Structure formats: C-alpha cells, structure tokens
N, CA, C and O atoms as a CHARMM CRD file, in Angstrom:
* protein
*
  328
    1    1 MET  N    -23.71000  20.55800  13.75100 PROA 1      0.00000
    2    1 MET  CA   -22.32400  20.52700  13.29800 PROA 1      0.00000
    3    1 MET  C    -21.56900  21.75900  13.79400 PROA 1      0.00000
    4    1 MET  O    -20.36900  21.66000  14.04900 PROA 1      0.00000
    5    2 GLU  N    -22.21500  22.90500  13.94100 PROA 2      0.00000
    6    2 GLU  CA   -21.51700  24.11000  14.41200 PROA 2      0.00000
    7    2 GLU  C    -20.94900  23.92200  15.81100 PROA 2      0.00000
    8    2 GLU  O    -19.84800  24.39100  16.10100 PROA 2      0.00000
    9    3 GLU  N    -21.68600  23.24000  16.68100 PROA 3      0.00000
   10    3 GLU  CA   -21.17800  23.01400  18.03300 PROA 3      0.00000
   11    3 GLU  C    -19.91300  22.16400  17.99000 PROA 3      0.00000
   12    3 GLU  O    -18.95700  22.43400  18.71700 PROA 3      0.00000
   13    4 ILE  N    -19.90300  21.14300  17.14600 PROA 4      0.00000
   14    4 ILE  CA   -18.71400  20.30800  17.00000 PROA 4      0.00000
   15    4 ILE  C    -17.55000  21.15800  16.51500 PROA 4      0.00000
   16    4 ILE  O    -16.44600  21.05900  17.05100 PROA 4      0.00000
   17    5 LYS  N    -17.78200  21.98300  15.51700 PROA 5      0.00000
   18    5 LYS  CA   -16.72000  22.84300  14.98100 PROA 5      0.00000
   19    5 LYS  C    -16.20700  23.80300  16.03900 PROA 5      0.00000
   20    5 LYS  O    -14.99700  23.99100  16.16500 PROA 5      0.00000
   21    6 ASN  N    -17.10200  24.41300  16.80200 PROA 6      0.00000
   22    6 ASN  CA   -16.68000  25.38200  17.81800 PROA 6      0.00000
   23    6 ASN  C    -15.85800  24.72300  18.92400 PROA 6      0.00000
   24    6 ASN  O    -14.84900  25.27800  19.35900 PROA 6      0.00000
   25    7 ARG  N    -16.28100  23.54700  19.37900 PROA 7      0.00000
   26    7 ARG  CA   -15.53500  22.83700  20.41900 PROA 7      0.00000
   27    7 ARG  C    -14.18000  22.37200  19.89800 PROA 7      0.00000
   28    7 ARG  O    -13.18300  22.41000  20.61900 PROA 7      0.00000
   29    8 THR  N    -14.15200  21.93500  18.64400 PROA 8      0.00000
   30    8 THR  CA   -12.89500  21.50300  18.03100 PROA 8      0.00000
   31    8 THR  C    -11.95800  22.69300  17.85300 PROA 8      0.00000
   32    8 THR  O    -10.76200  22.58800  18.12400 PROA 8      0.00000
   33    9 ARG  N    -12.49300  23.81600  17.40200 PROA 9      0.00000
   34    9 ARG  CA   -11.68300  25.02800  17.21600 PROA 9      0.00000
   35    9 ARG  C    -11.08100  25.47400  18.54700 PROA 9      0.00000
   36    9 ARG  O     -9.92000  25.87900  18.59400 PROA 9      0.00000
   37   10 ALA  N    -11.86000  25.40300  19.63100 PROA 10     0.00000
   38   10 ALA  CA   -11.35900  25.78100  20.95800 PROA 10     0.00000
   39   10 ALA  C    -10.22300  24.85200  21.38400 PROA 10     0.00000
   40   10 ALA  O     -9.21900  25.31400  21.92700 PROA 10     0.00000
   41   11 PHE  N    -10.37100  23.54900  21.14400 PROA 11     0.00000
   42   11 PHE  CA    -9.31000  22.59400  21.47600 PROA 11     0.00000
   43   11 PHE  C     -8.05400  22.89400  20.66100 PROA 11     0.00000
   44   11 PHE  O     -6.95500  22.94300  21.21500 PROA 11     0.00000
   45   12 LEU  N     -8.20500  23.09300  19.36300 PROA 12     0.00000
   46   12 LEU  CA    -7.06000  23.32700  18.49200 PROA 12     0.00000
   47   12 LEU  C     -6.33900  24.62500  18.82300 PROA 12     0.00000
   48   12 LEU  O     -5.12500  24.72100  18.64300 PROA 12     0.00000
   49   13 SER  N     -7.06500  25.61700  19.30200 PROA 13     0.00000
   50   13 SER  CA    -6.44800  26.91800  19.59400 PROA 13     0.00000
   51   13 SER  C     -5.43500  26.82500  20.72800 PROA 13     0.00000
   52   13 SER  O     -4.59600  27.71400  20.87500 PROA 13     0.00000
   53   14 LYS  N     -5.49700  25.76500  21.53200 PROA 14     0.00000
   54   14 LYS  CA    -4.49600  25.55900  22.58300 PROA 14     0.00000
   55   14 LYS  C     -3.14500  25.16900  21.98800 PROA 14     0.00000
   56   14 LYS  O     -2.10800  25.37100  22.62000 PROA 14     0.00000
   57   15 TYR  N     -3.15100  24.61800  20.79000 PROA 15     0.00000
   58   15 TYR  CA    -1.93900  24.10600  20.16100 PROA 15     0.00000
   59   15 TYR  C     -1.46900  24.95700  18.98700 PROA 15     0.00000
   60   15 TYR  O     -0.27300  25.03400  18.70500 PROA 15     0.00000
   61   16 ILE  N     -2.41500  25.59100  18.30900 PROA 16     0.00000
   62   16 ILE  CA    -2.08800  26.40500  17.13400 PROA 16     0.00000
   63   16 ILE  C     -2.38600  27.85000  17.48500 PROA 16     0.00000
   64   16 ILE  O     -3.54000  28.27900  17.52100 PROA 16     0.00000
   65   17 LYS  N     -1.32300  28.58500  17.74200 PROA 17     0.00000
   66   17 LYS  CA    -1.48300  29.95400  18.22700 PROA 17     0.00000
   67   17 LYS  C     -1.17400  31.00900  17.16400 PROA 17     0.00000
   68   17 LYS  O     -1.40800  32.19600  17.38900 PROA 17     0.00000
   69   18 SER  N     -0.65700  30.59200  16.02200 PROA 18     0.00000
   70   18 SER  CA    -0.20600  31.55500  15.02300 PROA 18     0.00000
   71   18 SER  C     -1.34000  32.17400  14.21700 PROA 18     0.00000
   72   18 SER  O     -1.16300  33.22500  13.60100 PROA 18     0.00000
   73   19 LYS  N     -2.50600  31.52700  14.21800 PROA 19     0.00000
   74   19 LYS  CA    -3.60900  32.06600  13.41800 PROA 19     0.00000
   75   19 LYS  C     -4.93800  31.55600  13.93700 PROA 19     0.00000
   76   19 LYS  O     -5.00600  30.54600  14.63700 PROA 19     0.00000
   77   20 GLN  N     -5.99000  32.27100  13.58100 PROA 20     0.00000
   78   20 GLN  CA    -7.36100  31.84300  13.86500 PROA 20     0.00000
   79   20 GLN  C     -7.73900  30.84000  12.78700 PROA 20     0.00000
   80   20 GLN  O     -7.73300  31.17600  11.60300 PROA 20     0.00000
   81   21 LEU  N     -8.06300  29.62500  13.17400 PROA 21     0.00000
   82   21 LEU  CA    -8.34300  28.57000  12.20800 PROA 21     0.00000
   83   21 LEU  C     -9.71900  28.72400  11.56900 PROA 21     0.00000
   84   21 LEU  O    -10.71800  28.97800  12.24200 PROA 21     0.00000
   85   22 GLU  N     -9.73600  28.56300  10.26400 PROA 22     0.00000
   86   22 GLU  CA   -10.98200  28.49500   9.50500 PROA 22     0.00000
   87   22 GLU  C    -11.33000  27.01700   9.32600 PROA 22     0.00000
   88   22 GLU  O    -10.48100  26.14900   9.52900 PROA 22     0.00000
   89   23 ASP  N    -12.56400  26.73500   8.95000 PROA 23     0.00000
   90   23 ASP  CA   -13.04300  25.35500   8.85800 PROA 23     0.00000
   91   23 ASP  C    -12.20900  24.46500   7.93700 PROA 23     0.00000
   92   23 ASP  O    -12.08600  23.26700   8.19400 PROA 23     0.00000
   93   24 HSD  N    -11.64100  25.01800   6.88000 PROA 24     0.00000
   94   24 HSD  CA   -10.94000  24.19400   5.89300 PROA 24     0.00000
   95   24 HSD  C     -9.41900  24.33500   5.95700 PROA 24     0.00000
   96   24 HSD  O     -8.72500  23.77200   5.11000 PROA 24     0.00000
   97   25 ASP  N     -8.88400  25.06300   6.92700 PROA 25     0.00000
   98   25 ASP  CA    -7.43000  25.18800   7.06800 PROA 25     0.00000
   99   25 ASP  C     -6.81200  23.83200   7.39900 PROA 25     0.00000
  100   25 ASP  O     -7.34100  23.08600   8.22200 PROA 25     0.00000
  101   26 ASP  N     -5.69600  23.52100   6.75700 PROA 26     0.00000
  102   26 ASP  CA    -4.97000  22.26700   7.01400 PROA 26     0.00000
  103   26 ASP  C     -4.13200  22.45300   8.27400 PROA 26     0.00000
  104   26 ASP  O     -3.11800  23.15000   8.25500 PROA 26     0.00000
  105   27 ILE  N     -4.56000  21.82700   9.36700 PROA 27     0.00000
  106   27 ILE  CA    -3.89000  22.05100  10.65400 PROA 27     0.00000
  107   27 ILE  C     -2.49400  21.44600  10.68300 PROA 27     0.00000
  108   27 ILE  O     -1.66200  21.87900  11.48000 PROA 27     0.00000
  109   28 PHE  N     -2.21600  20.46700   9.84600 PROA 28     0.00000
  110   28 PHE  CA    -0.88700  19.86900   9.82800 PROA 28     0.00000
  111   28 PHE  C      0.07400  20.67200   8.95400 PROA 28     0.00000
  112   28 PHE  O      1.28000  20.65800   9.19700 PROA 28     0.00000
  113   29 ALA  N     -0.43500  21.36700   7.94900 PROA 29     0.00000
  114   29 ALA  CA     0.40800  22.17800   7.06800 PROA 29     0.00000
  115   29 ALA  C      0.90400  23.43900   7.77400 PROA 29     0.00000
  116   29 ALA  O      1.91600  24.00900   7.36900 PROA 29     0.00000
  117   30 ILE  N      0.21800  23.87700   8.81000 PROA 30     0.00000
  118   30 ILE  CA     0.61100  25.08800   9.53700 PROA 30     0.00000
  119   30 ILE  C      1.96700  24.89300  10.21500 PROA 30     0.00000
  120   30 ILE  O      2.72900  25.84800  10.36400 PROA 30     0.00000
  121   31 GLY  N      2.27100  23.65800  10.62600 PROA 31     0.00000
  122   31 GLY  CA     3.59100  23.33800  11.15200 PROA 31     0.00000
  123   31 GLY  C      3.76400  23.48400  12.65100 PROA 31     0.00000
  124   31 GLY  O      4.89000  23.41300  13.14500 PROA 31     0.00000
  125   32 GLU  N      2.68600  23.68500  13.38700 PROA 32     0.00000
  126   32 GLU  CA     2.80300  23.85800  14.83600 PROA 32     0.00000
  127   32 GLU  C      2.41800  22.61400  15.62700 PROA 32     0.00000
  128   32 GLU  O      2.43000  22.64000  16.85800 PROA 32     0.00000
  129   33 VAL  N      2.07700  21.53100  14.94600 PROA 33     0.00000
  130   33 VAL  CA     1.64400  20.32400  15.64200 PROA 33     0.00000
  131   33 VAL  C      2.56700  19.15900  15.27500 PROA 33     0.00000
  132   33 VAL  O      3.25400  19.18800  14.25400 PROA 33     0.00000
  133   34 ASN  N      2.56600  18.12100  16.14300 PROA 34     0.00000
  134   34 ASN  CA     3.42500  16.96100  15.92500 PROA 34     0.00000
  135   34 ASN  C      2.62500  15.67900  16.13400 PROA 34     0.00000
  136   34 ASN  O      1.40400  15.71800  16.28700 PROA 34     0.00000
  137   35 SER  N      3.31500  14.55100  16.13900 PROA 35     0.00000
  138   35 SER  CA     2.62000  13.27200  16.26600 PROA 35     0.00000
  139   35 SER  C      1.96600  13.11100  17.63800 PROA 35     0.00000
  140   35 SER  O      0.92100  12.46800  17.74400 PROA 35     0.00000
  141   36 LEU  N      2.55500  13.67900  18.68400 PROA 36     0.00000
  142   36 LEU  CA     1.92200  13.63400  20.00400 PROA 36     0.00000
  143   36 LEU  C      0.59100  14.37900  19.95600 PROA 36     0.00000
  144   36 LEU  O     -0.39000  13.93400  20.55300 PROA 36     0.00000
  145   37 PHE  N      0.55100  15.48900  19.26300 PROA 37     0.00000
  146   37 PHE  CA    -0.69200  16.24000  19.10800 PROA 37     0.00000
  147   37 PHE  C     -1.76900  15.36800  18.45800 PROA 37     0.00000
  148   37 PHE  O     -2.92900  15.41500  18.86500 PROA 37     0.00000
  149   38 ALA  N     -1.39500  14.58200  17.46100 PROA 38     0.00000
  150   38 ALA  CA    -2.37400  13.73500  16.76900 PROA 38     0.00000
  151   38 ALA  C     -3.04500  12.78000  17.75600 PROA 38     0.00000
  152   38 ALA  O     -4.25600  12.56800  17.68300 PROA 38     0.00000
  153   39 MET  N     -2.28100  12.21100  18.66500 PROA 39     0.00000
  154   39 MET  CA    -2.85500  11.31400  19.67300 PROA 39     0.00000
  155   39 MET  C     -3.75400  12.09500  20.63800 PROA 39     0.00000
  156   39 MET  O     -4.80900  11.60300  21.03700 PROA 39     0.00000
  157   40 GLN  N     -3.34000  13.29900  21.00800 PROA 40     0.00000
  158   40 GLN  CA    -4.16200  14.13200  21.89200 PROA 40     0.00000
  159   40 GLN  C     -5.47200  14.50800  21.20600 PROA 40     0.00000
  160   40 GLN  O     -6.51700  14.58200  21.85400 PROA 40     0.00000
  161   41 LEU  N     -5.41700  14.74200  19.91400 PROA 41     0.00000
  162   41 LEU  CA    -6.62200  15.06900  19.14800 PROA 41     0.00000
  163   41 LEU  C     -7.59300  13.88900  19.15700 PROA 41     0.00000
  164   41 LEU  O     -8.79100  14.07500  19.36700 PROA 41     0.00000
  165   42 VAL  N     -7.08500  12.68200  18.93300 PROA 42     0.00000
  166   42 VAL  CA    -7.94100  11.49100  18.95700 PROA 42     0.00000
  167   42 VAL  C     -8.56600  11.32600  20.34200 PROA 42     0.00000
  168   42 VAL  O     -9.76100  11.05000  20.45100 PROA 42     0.00000
  169   43 MET  N     -7.77600  11.49100  21.38800 PROA 43     0.00000
  170   43 MET  CA    -8.30800  11.35000  22.75000 PROA 43     0.00000
  171   43 MET  C     -9.36600  12.40800  23.03900 PROA 43     0.00000
  172   43 MET  O    -10.38000  12.11000  23.67000 PROA 43     0.00000
  173   44 PHE  N     -9.14200  13.64000  22.58600 PROA 44     0.00000
  174   44 PHE  CA   -10.13700  14.71000  22.73600 PROA 44     0.00000
  175   44 PHE  C    -11.45100  14.31500  22.06200 PROA 44     0.00000
  176   44 PHE  O    -12.52200  14.45300  22.65400 PROA 44     0.00000
  177   45 MET  N    -11.36900  13.82800  20.83700 PROA 45     0.00000
  178   45 MET  CA   -12.57200  13.46500  20.08700 PROA 45     0.00000
  179   45 MET  C    -13.33400  12.35400  20.79700 PROA 45     0.00000
  180   45 MET  O    -14.55700  12.41900  20.92200 PROA 45     0.00000
  181   46 GLU  N    -12.62100  11.34000  21.25900 PROA 46     0.00000
  182   46 GLU  CA   -13.28400  10.22500  21.92500 PROA 46     0.00000
  183   46 GLU  C    -13.92600  10.66000  23.24400 PROA 46     0.00000
  184   46 GLU  O    -15.05400  10.27500  23.55000 PROA 46     0.00000
  185   47 LYS  N    -13.20700  11.45500  24.01000 PROA 47     0.00000
  186   47 LYS  CA   -13.71400  11.87100  25.32300 PROA 47     0.00000
  187   47 LYS  C    -14.84300  12.89700  25.20100 PROA 47     0.00000
  188   47 LYS  O    -15.90500  12.73400  25.80300 PROA 47     0.00000
  189   48 ASP  N    -14.61100  13.94300  24.42900 PROA 48     0.00000
  190   48 ASP  CA   -15.56100  15.05000  24.37900 PROA 48     0.00000
  191   48 ASP  C    -16.81900  14.74700  23.55800 PROA 48     0.00000
  192   48 ASP  O    -17.88500  15.30600  23.81900 PROA 48     0.00000
  193   49 PHE  N    -16.69300  13.87100  22.58000 PROA 49     0.00000
  194   49 PHE  CA   -17.83900  13.59900  21.71000 PROA 49     0.00000
  195   49 PHE  C    -18.37300  12.17800  21.85700 PROA 49     0.00000
  196   49 PHE  O    -19.36400  11.81800  21.22200 PROA 49     0.00000
  197   50 GLY  N    -17.72300  11.37100  22.68700 PROA 50     0.00000
  198   50 GLY  CA   -18.21300  10.02800  22.94900 PROA 50     0.00000
  199   50 GLY  C    -18.19200   9.11200  21.74300 PROA 50     0.00000
  200   50 GLY  O    -19.05400   8.24700  21.59700 PROA 50     0.00000
  201   51 VAL  N    -17.20600   9.30200  20.87900 PROA 51     0.00000
  202   51 VAL  CA   -17.07300   8.43700  19.70800 PROA 51     0.00000
  203   51 VAL  C    -15.85800   7.53700  19.88700 PROA 51     0.00000
  204   51 VAL  O    -14.95400   7.85100  20.66100 PROA 51     0.00000
  205   52 GLN  N    -15.84100   6.42500  19.17600 PROA 52     0.00000
  206   52 GLN  CA   -14.70600   5.50800  19.18300 PROA 52     0.00000
  207   52 GLN  C    -13.97900   5.65600  17.85400 PROA 52     0.00000
  208   52 GLN  O    -14.54700   5.37400  16.79800 PROA 52     0.00000
  209   53 ILE  N    -12.73200   6.09400  17.90100 PROA 53     0.00000
  210   53 ILE  CA   -11.93200   6.22200  16.68900 PROA 53     0.00000
  211   53 ILE  C    -11.22300   4.88900  16.47000 PROA 53     0.00000
  212   53 ILE  O    -10.38800   4.48200  17.27900 PROA 53     0.00000
  213   54 ASP  N    -11.55700   4.21700  15.38100 PROA 54     0.00000
  214   54 ASP  CA   -11.00100   2.90800  15.06300 PROA 54     0.00000
  215   54 ASP  C     -9.77200   3.05200  14.16400 PROA 54     0.00000
  216   54 ASP  O     -9.50700   4.12400  13.62100 PROA 54     0.00000
  217   55 ASN  N     -9.03300   1.96200  14.01900 PROA 55     0.00000
  218   55 ASN  CA    -7.86600   1.97000  13.12700 PROA 55     0.00000
  219   55 ASN  C     -8.24400   2.39600  11.71600 PROA 55     0.00000
  220   55 ASN  O     -7.47500   3.08600  11.04800 PROA 55     0.00000
  221   56 ASN  N     -9.42400   1.99000  11.26100 PROA 56     0.00000
  222   56 ASN  CA    -9.87100   2.36000   9.91500 PROA 56     0.00000
  223   56 ASN  C    -10.07900   3.86800   9.76800 PROA 56     0.00000
  224   56 ASN  O    -10.04400   4.39100   8.65400 PROA 56     0.00000
  225   57 ASP  N    -10.29200   4.56300  10.87600 PROA 57     0.00000
  226   57 ASP  CA   -10.51900   6.01100  10.85000 PROA 57     0.00000
  227   57 ASP  C     -9.20500   6.79300  10.83100 PROA 57     0.00000
  228   57 ASP  O     -9.20900   7.99500  10.56400 PROA 57     0.00000
  229   58 LEU  N     -8.09000   6.13200  11.11000 PROA 58     0.00000
  230   58 LEU  CA    -6.80600   6.81900  11.27300 PROA 58     0.00000
  231   58 LEU  C     -6.16700   7.17900   9.93600 PROA 58     0.00000
  232   58 LEU  O     -5.03000   6.80700   9.64400 PROA 58     0.00000
  233   59 ASP  N     -6.91800   7.90000   9.15200 PROA 59     0.00000
  234   59 ASP  CA    -6.47000   8.44700   7.87500 PROA 59     0.00000
  235   59 ASP  C     -6.27500   9.94600   8.11200 PROA 59     0.00000
  236   59 ASP  O     -7.17900  10.62200   8.60200 PROA 59     0.00000
  237   60 LEU  N     -5.10800  10.45500   7.76900 PROA 60     0.00000
  238   60 LEU  CA    -4.80800  11.86800   8.02000 PROA 60     0.00000
  239   60 LEU  C     -5.88800  12.79200   7.47900 PROA 60     0.00000
  240   60 LEU  O     -6.14800  13.84400   8.06400 PROA 60     0.00000
  241   61 ASN  N     -6.51500  12.42200   6.38500 PROA 61     0.00000
  242   61 ASN  CA    -7.56000  13.27200   5.79700 PROA 61     0.00000
  243   61 ASN  C     -8.75900  13.44400   6.72400 PROA 61     0.00000
  244   61 ASN  O     -9.49500  14.42300   6.59200 PROA 61     0.00000
  245   62 ASN  N     -8.97600  12.51800   7.65900 PROA 62     0.00000
  246   62 ASN  CA   -10.06700  12.65500   8.62800 PROA 62     0.00000
  247   62 ASN  C     -9.76200  13.68700   9.70800 PROA 62     0.00000
  248   62 ASN  O    -10.66000  14.09200  10.44600 PROA 62     0.00000
  249   63 PHE  N     -8.50400  14.11700   9.80900 PROA 63     0.00000
  250   63 PHE  CA    -8.07100  14.99600  10.89600 PROA 63     0.00000
  251   63 PHE  C     -7.43200  16.28500  10.39300 PROA 63     0.00000
  252   63 PHE  O     -6.96100  17.09600  11.19100 PROA 63     0.00000
  253   64 ARG  N     -7.41200  16.47800   9.09800 PROA 64     0.00000
  254   64 ARG  CA    -6.65200  17.57000   8.48900 PROA 64     0.00000
  255   64 ARG  C     -7.23500  18.95700   8.75700 PROA 64     0.00000
  256   64 ARG  O     -6.49700  19.94200   8.77500 PROA 64     0.00000
  257   65 SER  N     -8.55400  19.04600   8.96600 PROA 65     0.00000
  258   65 SER  CA    -9.18900  20.35600   9.14700 PROA 65     0.00000
  259   65 SER  C    -10.34700  20.23900  10.13200 PROA 65     0.00000
  260   65 SER  O    -10.78800  19.14100  10.47100 PROA 65     0.00000
  261   66 ILE  N    -10.81900  21.37900  10.57500 PROA 66     0.00000
  262   66 ILE  CA   -11.98900  21.39500  11.46200 PROA 66     0.00000
  263   66 ILE  C    -13.17600  20.75500  10.75000 PROA 66     0.00000
  264   66 ILE  O    -13.94000  20.01100  11.36500 PROA 66     0.00000
  265   67 GLN  N    -13.33300  21.03700   9.47400 PROA 67     0.00000
  266   67 GLN  CA   -14.43100  20.44600   8.69900 PROA 67     0.00000
  267   67 GLN  C    -14.30800  18.92500   8.64800 PROA 67     0.00000
  268   67 GLN  O    -15.29700  18.21900   8.84800 PROA 67     0.00000
  269   68 ALA  N    -13.11200  18.41700   8.38200 PROA 68     0.00000
  270   68 ALA  CA   -12.91000  16.96900   8.29600 PROA 68     0.00000
  271   68 ALA  C    -13.16600  16.29400   9.64400 PROA 68     0.00000
  272   68 ALA  O    -13.79100  15.23600   9.70100 PROA 68     0.00000
  273   69 ILE  N    -12.68500  16.90400  10.72200 PROA 69     0.00000
  274   69 ILE  CA   -12.89500  16.35900  12.06100 PROA 69     0.00000
  275   69 ILE  C    -14.38300  16.32600  12.38900 PROA 69     0.00000
  276   69 ILE  O    -14.88600  15.32800  12.90500 PROA 69     0.00000
  277   70 SER  N    -15.08200  17.40900  12.09100 PROA 70     0.00000
  278   70 SER  CA   -16.52400  17.48600  12.36100 PROA 70     0.00000
  279   70 SER  C    -17.29100  16.42800  11.57700 PROA 70     0.00000
  280   70 SER  O    -18.21000  15.80200  12.10500 PROA 70     0.00000
  281   71 SER  N    -16.91300  16.23200  10.32100 PROA 71     0.00000
  282   71 SER  CA   -17.57500  15.22300   9.49500 PROA 71     0.00000
  283   71 SER  C    -17.35000  13.82300  10.06800 PROA 71     0.00000
  284   71 SER  O    -18.27800  13.01500  10.10700 PROA 71     0.00000
  285   72 LEU  N    -16.13000  13.53300  10.51000 PROA 72     0.00000
  286   72 LEU  CA   -15.83700  12.22900  11.09700 PROA 72     0.00000
  287   72 LEU  C    -16.65500  12.02300  12.37000 PROA 72     0.00000
  288   72 LEU  O    -17.22400  10.95100  12.57200 PROA 72     0.00000
  289   73 ILE  N    -16.71600  13.02600  13.21500 PROA 73     0.00000
  290   73 ILE  CA   -17.49200  12.91200  14.46000 PROA 73     0.00000
  291   73 ILE  C    -18.96500  12.68300  14.15500 PROA 73     0.00000
  292   73 ILE  O    -19.61100  11.86100  14.80500 PROA 73     0.00000
  293   74 GLU  N    -19.49800  13.39600  13.18000 PROA 74     0.00000
  294   74 GLU  CA   -20.90000  13.19900  12.81300 PROA 74     0.00000
  295   74 GLU  C    -21.14400  11.78100  12.29400 PROA 74     0.00000
  296   74 GLU  O    -22.14300  11.15500  12.64700 PROA 74     0.00000
  297   75 ARG  N    -20.23600  11.27400  11.46000 PROA 75     0.00000
  298   75 ARG  CA   -20.38700   9.90300  10.95500 PROA 75     0.00000
  299   75 ARG  C    -20.32500   8.90000  12.09600 PROA 75     0.00000
  300   75 ARG  O    -21.11000   7.95300  12.13700 PROA 75     0.00000
  301   76 LYS  N    -19.39400   9.10400  13.02100 PROA 76     0.00000
  302   76 LYS  CA   -19.21600   8.16900  14.13400 PROA 76     0.00000
  303   76 LYS  C    -20.37200   8.26600  15.13000 PROA 76     0.00000
  304   76 LYS  O    -20.64500   7.30700  15.85200 PROA 76     0.00000
  305   77 SER  N    -21.04200   9.39400  15.17700 PROA 77     0.00000
  306   77 SER  CA   -22.13300   9.61400  16.13300 PROA 77     0.00000
  307   77 SER  C    -23.47400   9.16200  15.59000 PROA 77     0.00000
  308   77 SER  O    -24.42100   8.98500  16.35700 PROA 77     0.00000
  309   78 ALA  N    -23.57300   8.97500  14.29700 PROA 78     0.00000
  310   78 ALA  CA   -24.85000   8.61300  13.68100 PROA 78     0.00000
  311   78 ALA  C    -25.27500   7.22700  14.12900 PROA 78     0.00000
  312   78 ALA  O    -24.44800   6.32100  14.23400 PROA 78     0.00000
  313   79 PRO  N    -26.57200   7.06000  14.39400 PROA 79     0.00000
  314   79 PRO  CA   -27.07200   5.72900  14.75100 PROA 79     0.00000
  315   79 PRO  C    -26.77000   4.72200  13.63900 PROA 79     0.00000
  316   79 PRO  O    -26.77800   5.07300  12.46000 PROA 79     0.00000
  317   80 VAL  N    -26.51000   3.49600  14.01200 PROA 80     0.00000
  318   80 VAL  CA   -26.22300   2.44400  13.03000 PROA 80     0.00000
  319   80 VAL  C    -27.40600   2.31300  12.08500 PROA 80     0.00000
  320   80 VAL  O    -28.56300   2.30300  12.50600 PROA 80     0.00000
  321   81 GLY  N    -27.08800   2.21100  10.79000 PROA 81     0.00000
  322   81 GLY  CA   -28.15100   2.05600   9.81000 PROA 81     0.00000
  323   81 GLY  C    -28.56200   3.35800   9.14800 PROA 81     0.00000
  324   81 GLY  O    -29.43200   3.36300   8.27700 PROA 81     0.00000
  325   82 GLN  N    -27.95000   4.45700   9.54800 PROA 82     0.00000
  326   82 GLN  CA   -28.29500   5.74600   8.91800 PROA 82     0.00000
  327   82 GLN  C    -27.15600   6.22700   8.08200 PROA 82     0.00000
  328   82 GLN  O    -27.24600   7.29100   7.47000 PROA 82     0.00000
C-alpha cells in the first residue's frame, strides 16, 4: 500500500502545490483541483495501476484522499473472490 500512496502523492503534487499532502487530507477541500482534474486522476489510476474504474466506483469518497485512493486501488487489484 505504501507504494500506491507514494505514486499517488507524486501524481497529486503536480496539481496541488500549496501543501505537502498527508494520507487523509481532503484533496478536493484544498480548492486547487477541478472536474478536469478528477478525470485525469481516474486516467492516472487506470493507467499506472492497471485497474478499471467503473461507474459504481465514481463516488467522491473513493477519491477524496490518498488513503481513499489507495484503498480503492487495492480493492480493484485484488483477485476475484478475495
């Protein structure tokens, strides 16, 4: 999970420059991102982690923090049945 968090933090740092993000910081509450960023975040997750983000996953709470993003990636990466 740390590798996922570190890669996600590096991606987010390109868009959020006002502070060093902690795992539980609400990236949307900071106010530096927009709806285009949300699509870029989904594309980053799919490309870099090889997961498929479905319509059912498009809940803001899945993308609100580094911790939430990492948890979603881990769930999507887990073998079926686990």
